[in-house]
C-alpha positions in Angstrom: 0.6 -15.2 -15.8 1.4 -11.6 -14.7 -0.4 -10.0 -11.8 -0.7 -6.2 -11.8 -2.1 -4.6 -8.7 -4.6 -1.8 -9.1 -4.9 1.4 -7.1 -2.9 1.5 -3.9 -2.4 -2.2 -3.7 0.9 -4.1 -3.6 1.8 -7.7 -4.6 4.2 -9.3 -2.2 5.8 -12.7 -1.7 6.7 -13.9 1.8 10.3 -14.7 2.6 10.4 -18.2 4.1 10.8 -18.5 7.8 13.7 -20.2 9.5 13.3 -23.9 10.0 15.7 -23.9 12.9 15.7 -21.9 16.1 18.8 -20.1 17.4 19.4 -22.9 19.8 19.4 -25.5 16.9 15.9 -27.0 17.4 14.3 -27.9 14.0 10.7 -26.8 13.7 8.1 -28.9 11.9 5.9 -27.2 9.3 2.9 -26.6 11.6 5.1 -25.0 14.4 6.5 -22.4 12.1 4.9 -19.0 12.4 4.1 -17.4 9.1 6.7 -14.7 8.3 5.7 -11.1 8.3 8.6 -10.0 6.1 8.1 -10.1 2.3 9.6 -8.9 -1.0 7.6 -6.5 -3.1 6.9 -8.1 -6.5 4.6 -5.5 -8.1 3.1 -2.1 -7.1 -0.1 -0.5 -8.2 -0.1 3.0 -9.8 -1.6 4.8 -6.7 -4.1 7.4 -7.8 -6.9 9.2 -6.1 -8.9 7.4 -3.4 -11.7 9.1 -1.5 -10.5 12.5 -2.9 -7.0 12.0 -1.6 -4.0 11.4 -3.9 -2.2 8.2 -2.9 1.6 8.2 -3.6 3.2 4.8 -3.6 6.0 4.7 -1.1 7.3 1.2 -1.9 9.0 -0.1 -5.0 9.6 -3.5 -6.6 12.4 -5.4 -4.8 11.8 -3.7 -1.4 11.7 -5.9 1.6 8.8 -4.9 3.8 7.1 -5.8 7.1 3.3 -6.1 6.9 0.4 -6.4 9.3 -0.2 -9.9 10.5 -3.7 -10.6 9.2 -3.8 -8.4 6.2 -4.1 -9.1 2.5 -5.6 -11.7 0.2 -3.7 -14.9 -0.7 -3.3 -15.6 -4.4 -1.7 -18.5 -6.2 -0.2 -18.1 -9.7 2.2 -20.3 -11.6 2.7 -22.5 -8.5 3.8 -19.5 -6.3 1.9 -18.0 -3.4 1.5 -14.3 -3.2 -0.3 -11.8 -1.1 -2.1 -8.7 -2.4 -2.6 -6.0 0.2 -3.2 -2.2 0.5 -0.1 0.0 1.0 -1.5 1.1 4.4 -1.1 -2.5 5.6 2.7 -2.2 5.1 4.3 -1.2 8.4 7.9 -0.7 7.4 10.6 -1.1 4.8 13.5 -3.2 5.8 16.9 -1.7 4.8 
């Protein structure tokens, strides 16, 4: 199944969090904080929203930092993704 975001939305996949702290302590699944860094999987076309032209500033393959409680979780083909608006992306990691 292919997911194609509409408008100014972006499909991202979280990059898994470390299971071990810097000091070597292994964290159980519940103790791990959800990562806020993800890879862009698909990008919507942008367009005109509320009379303003929206230019997409991220591209497929970019690593991004996104707002903590943003987006909608989606499962497809056994993978977990997040669909969110471009404005919820805080930065591109280079």
